[in-house]
N, C-alpha and C positions, 0 to 999 in steps of 0.2 A: 669213675665217672668222668667225663672229659667233654667240650664246647667242643660240638663241629662244626661243616660248612652250614651257614645261614646260623651261626647262633644256638642249632637244634641240640640241647642234651642229652647224651648218648652214653651207654658202657662199653666196659674197654671188653672186648672180645672174648678175653681170658678173663672177666667176673662171669659170666654165664658158659664156664665149661668152651669157650670157644664154638658157641650154640646160633646166640644170639647178641646183638644189637639192640636194647632198651631203647625206646623212644617215651622219656622220662616230662617231656617239654608236648606228647603229643592235647595232654587236656588245655593247656593257655592256648595253643593256636587252636583247636579245632572244636575248646568244645569239653569235651568228654577224656580222661585216659584210654593208652593203647587200649586195645582187645586184644587179647590171646587165639588163633586159631588152630588148638585140640588134633584135628587130623593130621596124621603124621607125622606128630611128637610124639617122641616116652614119657611111663608120667612121670620120669624125672625131666625132663625139660620143660615142661608145664606144672608143674611144681617148682620149681629157681623161677622163671619168671614170675610165675603168677606173687610167689614167694618175693622181690624185685619188688614190685609195683602195688603193692599191698606195705613196703614198709616207706611211699612216698605218698599213693594218694590211696585217698577213704575209701573209693569202690575199685573192681577190679571184674573183667568180666574174660569170662574165657566161654565160645561157643562150639560147639563139637566135641564134647567134650566126652570122653570112655566113663563106666566106671572104675577102670581104672590109674587115669586124672585123679578122678575126685579120693580117691585109696588113698594118694599120695600123698595133695595136697592135704588132706582133713589129718593123716596123720605125723606134718610138720607142725611143731610149739606155734611158729607165727603163722601157720593159715590155718589153726584147727576151729577154728570161725567160720568155716566156707559152708555155701548151704550147695548143693547138686540139685537141680532138675530133671529126673530124669526121663523123660517124654519127652522134650526138647533141645535134651545130650548140651543145656548149659550149668552151667559151674560159677559160680559170682560168691565177692569176699562184698559184704557191704557194712560198711564203719561209716557213716551219715548220720547227722540227727535226724529224730521223727521232724516234717512225715515224708520225707526225700526216701527215707534208709526203704529198703526194697527184704521182706520178710522170708521165707516161708519154703517148703521145698516138693511145691505143688504148682501150675497153675492156678487152677480158685484162690490158695488162698494166699494167694500172692494177689492178684486181680484183683480179689472182691478186698479186701484190705484198702485202707484210708493211704490215700496219698497220690502225687502228680497235681501234675498240671491243667489244663485241655480237656481235650478229651481227645486221644486214637481212636479209632474198631475196626480191631482185624476182623476178616471173613475168614472162611474157607467153605469149599463145595463140595467135601465130606470128612467123613472124623480122618483114612487114609490122610491126607493135608495138614490133620492136626498136629506132630510131629516142627512143622516149619513156621507153620500158621503162631505155633509159641512160640516160637526161636523170632519171630517178629514183633510179639507180643511185651517178652520179658525184654528184650533187647531197647525197645524204647520207654516202658516204665523204667528201667532199670536206670538209663539217660535223664525220667522226669519228669513223663511224660505218664498222663490218666491215661488208663489202656482200661475195655471192653471187648471182651473177644465173642463172637459169635461164628457156632463150630452149625455146619450142615446145614448153610445154605445155598449146596446146586441146584443149576436150572433143569436141574428134571422136576428137580418137585417148587419150580416158580413161585410157590401160593410163602414159601418157606423165607425167601427174600423179601420180597414185593409186602408180607406182612410186618417184617424189623423196618417200611420205609420212613420215621418219622424217628426210629432212634437212628439209622447212618446221617437221619439229615440236619441231626447231632455234631456229631464231629468235624473235624477241622481238618481232619485229612484220612484217609482208609485205605486200610491196604489191603485187599482183594487177592486171596490166596488157592487158585485151582491144576490140578495136571488132567486130566484126559484132552479135552476138546480147547479148553481155556474158556472157557466164555463166559464165564462170573463179571471178569473185572466188567468187559465191555455194560452187563444187564444196573451195574450196579450208578456207574456212569454218567446214565443215560437216566438216576431218578435224583443227581445230587450235586449240590453246585459246587463243590471242593476237591482238593486232588487227590486220584485214585494209585495209588501205587498198586501195580501191580505182578502176584508174582508165579511165574509159573514152576509146578513142579514139577517131579518123574513119576509121578502115581499114572496109570494108564494099563495098558492093554497095547501089544505088539506096534499096532502101527500110530500112537505115541511119540517114537522113537525118543523116551526115556525123559519126557517133556517137552525136546520139541516141536511139537504142535502145539501145544500149547501157550508152548512162548512166541510163534509162527502169529497166533491166533489175535494171542495180546499186540505185541507188534501192530500186526496190520487192526487192527479194532476203530470203530469207524464214533463211535463215540468219541468226543471232544474229554481230557481232561486228564487222559491213560497216559499210566510214562512207567517202563519196564524195570524189570531188573530180571539181570540173570537166572537160571533153571536152578530153584531151590532153598535160591538166596534170600530165605527169611531175616536174616541181621540188618540187609544191605538196606531191607524194605522197611524195619525196623529204626531203624540212621531216619532212612531221608525222612517215615511221618513226624518223625519225634523234632527233626529240625521244623518242617513245616509246620508242627503245633505250639513251636515256645520260639520262629522268628529269633535270634539277636538283636539288643536293641542298637540303631546305628546310630554313633556320638554329628552331629553337625560339627 
């Protein structure tokens, strides 16, 4: 390790086989350790980076993790306590104390357990949007928020979300995940007085253009309080929702 520009601690490239420089100072600056993006990395690369992070942090998160990434991490004696949630491609190591610690390998097990502060509600329009909604929900939960997930509440059956209005109004921040025309965030934002983080997904028929139609619909929302992340960016939405839910205390 060495301290680089701006006092940030990084690993030498040789430590990671010349493929990564891990930012071990991220937690101090930003409140949570560096998160590993698994897509495009080999199983060996993901395993090496997660092992290095686990040596210095009590929690490590990898998004877009494939089964082969999970197998490589679980086969290492130093990271065999990792857990893999295959439904939303989340791989994590959590060695923190209760009640902050996240445990389980399914969305239901993790979100039903005690733990987390405040309340973030993640909604998804359809079952096909669940992988992205799950990524958002688990990202917010592992960072320290209490999270509830409402699935299949899209506007095709508008009563499904309208009957949850009182529940939605108890949240400090809401993540609304939708593909197709992406109308769900606008509807929810018209019912609540808290920020809504909109996540367009690549779910939909040809004219949805891989999520571009939903993205543009969300950006053009006439409802106040809607902010939009990139297509399929459940992690980014979960991070924003967590920070809204648990704002940092400012020292005078």
